C-alpha positions in Angstrom: 131.7 123.7 102.0 128.8 121.7 103.4 129.6 121.0 107.1 127.5 117.9 107.1 129.6 116.4 104.4 132.8 117.2 106.3 131.5 115.6 109.5 130.3 112.5 107.6 133.7 112.2 106.0 135.5 112.5 109.3 133.1 110.0 110.8 133.9 107.5 107.9 137.7 108.0 108.5 137.3 107.4 112.2 135.2 104.3 111.4 138.0 103.0 109.1 140.6 103.4 111.8 138.5 101.6 114.4 137.5 98.9 111.9 141.1 98.2 111.0 142.1 98.1 114.6 139.5 95.5 115.5 139.9 93.7 112.2 143.5 92.9 113.3 142.2 91.7 116.6 139.6 89.5 114.9 142.2 88.1 112.6 144.6 87.2 115.5 141.8 85.6 117.5 140.5 83.6 114.5 143.9 82.5 113.4 144.7 81.3 117.0 141.4 79.4 117.2 141.9 77.8 113.8 145.5 76.9 114.8 144.3 75.5 118.2 146.3 78.0 120.3 145.8 81.0 122.5 145.4 84.4 120.9 145.8 87.9 122.5 143.9 87.7 125.8 146.1 89.6 128.4 145.2 93.3 127.8 141.8 94.3 129.1 138.9 91.8 129.0 139.6 89.0 126.4 142.3 91.2 124.8 139.9 93.9 123.5 142.3 96.7 124.2 145.2 94.9 122.3 144.8 97.1 119.1 144.9 100.3 121.2 148.1 99.1 123.0 149.7 98.1 119.7 148.9 101.5 118.1 150.3 103.4 121.1 153.5 101.3 121.0 154.0 101.8 117.3 153.3 105.6 117.2 155.5 106.3 120.3 158.5 104.4 119.0 161.4 106.2 117.3 161.2 106.2 113.5 164.6 105.3 112.0 165.3 105.6 108.3 168.1 103.5 106.6 171.2 105.5 106.1 171.3 105.0 102.3 167.6 105.3 101.6 166.0 108.0 99.5 164.7 110.0 102.5 162.0 112.2 100.9 160.3 109.3 99.1 160.8 107.0 102.2 159.0 109.5 104.5 156.2 110.2 102.0 155.3 106.7 101.0 153.3 105.8 104.3 151.4 109.1 104.0 150.5 108.5 100.4 149.5 105.0 101.2 147.1 106.1 103.9 145.8 108.9 101.7 145.0 106.5 98.9 143.1 104.3 101.4 141.0 107.2 102.6 140.4 108.3 99.0 139.1 104.8 98.2 136.6 105.1 101.0 135.3 108.4 99.5 132.7 106.2 97.6 131.2 105.4 101.0 129.7 108.8 101.9 127.8 108.7 98.5 125.8 105.6 99.8 123.2 107.9 101.3 122.8 109.6 97.9 124.0 107.4 95.2 123.8 110.1 92.5 126.5 112.2 94.2 129.2 110.1 92.6 128.0 108.5 89.4 131.4 107.1 88.4 132.6 105.5 91.6 133.6 102.3 89.8 136.2 104.2 87.8 137.3 106.0 90.9 137.8 102.7 92.7 139.8 101.3 89.7 142.0 104.4 89.7 142.7 104.2 93.5 143.4 100.5 93.4 145.8 100.9 90.4 147.7 103.7 92.1 148.1 101.5 95.1 150.5 99.3 93.1 153.0 102.2 93.1 153.2 102.1 96.9 155.0 98.7 96.8 157.4 99.6 94.0 158.3 103.1 95.5 158.7 101.8 99.0 161.1 99.1 97.8 163.1 101.4 95.6 163.4 104.1 98.3 164.5 101.6 101.0 167.5 100.5 98.8 167.2 97.0 100.5 167.5 93.8 98.5 164.6 92.2 100.4 162.4 95.3 99.9 163.4 95.6 96.2 162.5 91.9 95.5 159.1 92.3 97.3 158.3 95.5 95.5 159.0 94.1 92.0 156.9 91.1 92.9 154.1 93.2 94.1 154.1 95.5 91.1 153.9 92.6 88.6 151.3 90.8 90.7 149.0 93.8 91.0 149.2 94.7 87.3 148.4 91.1 86.3 145.4 90.8 88.6 144.2 94.4 87.9 143.3 93.3 84.4 141.0 90.6 85.6 139.5 93.0 88.2 138.8 95.6 85.6 137.1 93.2 83.2 134.9 92.0 86.1 133.9 95.5 86.9 133.2 96.2 83.2 130.7 93.3 83.4 129.0 94.9 86.4 128.8 98.2 84.5 127.2 96.4 81.5 124.5 94.7 83.6 123.8 97.7 85.8 123.8 100.2 82.8 125.9 102.6 84.9 129.3 103.3 86.4 128.2 103.3 90.0 128.3 100.5 92.5 124.8 101.6 93.4 123.3 101.4 89.9 122.7 97.7 90.1 120.8 98.0 93.4 118.9 101.0 92.1 117.9 99.3 88.8 117.2 95.9 90.3 118.6 92.5 89.5 118.0 90.9 86.1 117.8 87.2 85.5 121.0 87.3 83.5 122.9 89.0 86.3 121.7 86.5 88.8 123.2 83.7 86.7 126.3 85.7 85.9 127.2 86.8 89.4 127.5 83.3 90.9 130.7 82.1 89.0 132.1 85.6 88.7 131.8 86.3 92.4 134.1 83.3 93.1 136.6 84.6 90.5 136.3 88.1 92.0 137.1 86.9 95.5 140.3 85.2 94.2 141.3 88.4 92.4 140.6 90.4 95.6 143.0 88.1 97.6 145.7 88.7 95.0 145.0 92.5 94.8 145.2 92.8 98.6 148.4 90.7 98.8 146.7 88.2 101.1 147.6 84.5 101.5 148.0 82.4 99.4 149.1 85.3 97.2 151.2 87.1 99.7 154.5 86.8 97.8 155.1 90.5 98.4 155.5 90.0 102.1 156.6 86.4 102.2 158.1 86.1 105.7 160.0 82.9 105.0 161.8 84.5 102.0 161.8 88.3 102.4 161.4 88.9 106.2 158.6 91.4 105.6 158.9 92.2 101.9 158.6 95.8 100.6 158.0 97.3 104.1 160.9 95.6 105.8 162.7 98.8 106.4 159.7 100.7 107.8 159.2 101.0 111.6 157.1 102.7 114.2 154.4 105.1 112.8 155.4 104.6 109.2 154.9 100.8 109.5 151.5 101.4 111.2 150.4 103.7 108.4 151.2 101.1 105.8 149.5 98.5 107.9 146.3 100.6 108.3 146.3 101.3 104.6 146.6 97.6 103.7 143.8 96.5 106.0 141.7 99.5 105.1 141.9 98.4 101.4 140.8 94.8 102.4 137.7 96.2 104.1 137.1 98.4 101.1 137.3 95.3 98.8 134.8 93.6 101.0 132.4 96.5 100.8 132.8 96.7 97.0 132.1 93.0 96.7 128.9 93.3 98.7 127.6 96.2 96.6 128.6 94.6 93.3 127.4 91.0 93.8 125.3 90.6 97.0 123.2 93.8 97.5 119.7 93.5 96.1 118.4 96.8 97.2 119.7 100.3 97.8 116.9 101.2 100.2 118.4 102.1 103.6 116.6 100.4 106.5 118.0 99.4 109.9 117.6 95.7 109.0 119.1 96.1 105.6 122.1 98.0 107.0 122.7 95.4 109.6 122.5 92.7 107.0 124.9 94.5 104.7 127.5 94.8 107.5 126.9 91.2 108.4 127.9 90.2 104.8 131.0 92.4 105.0 131.9 90.7 108.2 131.5 87.3 106.6 133.8 88.3 103.7 136.5 89.6 106.1 136.3 86.2 107.9 136.8 84.6 104.4 140.1 86.5 104.0 141.2 85.2 107.5 140.1 81.6 106.8 141.9 81.5 103.5 145.1 82.7 105.2 144.8 79.9 107.9 143.9 77.2 105.4 145.9 77.4 102.1 149.7 77.4 101.7 151.5 80.1 99.8 151.8 79.7 96.1 155.2 79.8 94.3 155.7 83.0 92.3 155.5 81.3 88.9 152.3 79.6 90.0 150.9 82.9 91.0 151.6 84.6 87.6 150.4 81.6 85.6 147.2 81.5 87.5 146.5 85.1 86.4 147.5 84.8 82.8 146.6 81.2 81.9 143.6 80.6 84.2 141.8 83.6 85.6 142.1 85.9 82.6 140.8 83.4 80.0 138.1 82.2 82.3 136.9 85.8 83.1 136.9 86.8 79.5 135.1 83.5 78.5 132.3 84.0 81.0 131.9 87.6 80.2 131.7 87.0 76.4 129.3 84.1 76.9 126.8 86.0 79.0 127.2 89.1 76.8 126.2 87.0 73.7 123.3 85.3 75.6 122.0 88.6 76.9 121.8 89.9 73.3 119.3 87.2 72.5 
């Protein structure tokens, strides 16, 4: 095995964990500022050690499983969730050599679709009514919005003439893609909010209805693993968004890399701003938005530009 590949993968995994830790701090500080209140500011300077303190607290607490839960599945679900998050980030080491994974779009779709099983299996193994309702909601929601997400990525494949996120940057932007990506990028961000179970589509973890949703019975390190996987997938969605719609060149320079990570940071702030701004949808509104609004609109835009591109 190539040792450089091993070290680069470990470096990516460490970067994911640190990014998730300080993404949570960024979210808490932004939400407190948008709500005109104080955020975490007691531990270390301006609260910068708060994620480390929270992680130590969670991983040193006792992990208690419900007495009537399916123990094997209950213990495995956090590990599988974290593994799927790390597997999704396997497309990242191929950035240095985009030909090393020529089908990373398909790989991303497989990982994101498998992620839907985490919610349903965690709710089923918990044998809790709140967790069961949250898991069924999450499974139906992810399946509904996964169709729109897949169609959007098919359009990216069509315009880039490849199945890699880096094909579009390698081949250059066409005039049709420049026109197409503006409306579709807006739809894509809405779909990503629903895929990541973020507000206003966070019916899976609705605190006012389900306490904490599908993960209500998880505690200590298992809850931390589910939390890391959820926020890791949000960061992965932001990176995929940048490479699909906002990255003009695959040439790696210092300025280009800084600009790319700046765009990812702006997208993560978008996730936080939406959570602080919009109220939660009702469940029927959530499903109707997928089947009666987003899906017809995505198909209509895709078919229109496909026809125009032929001429």
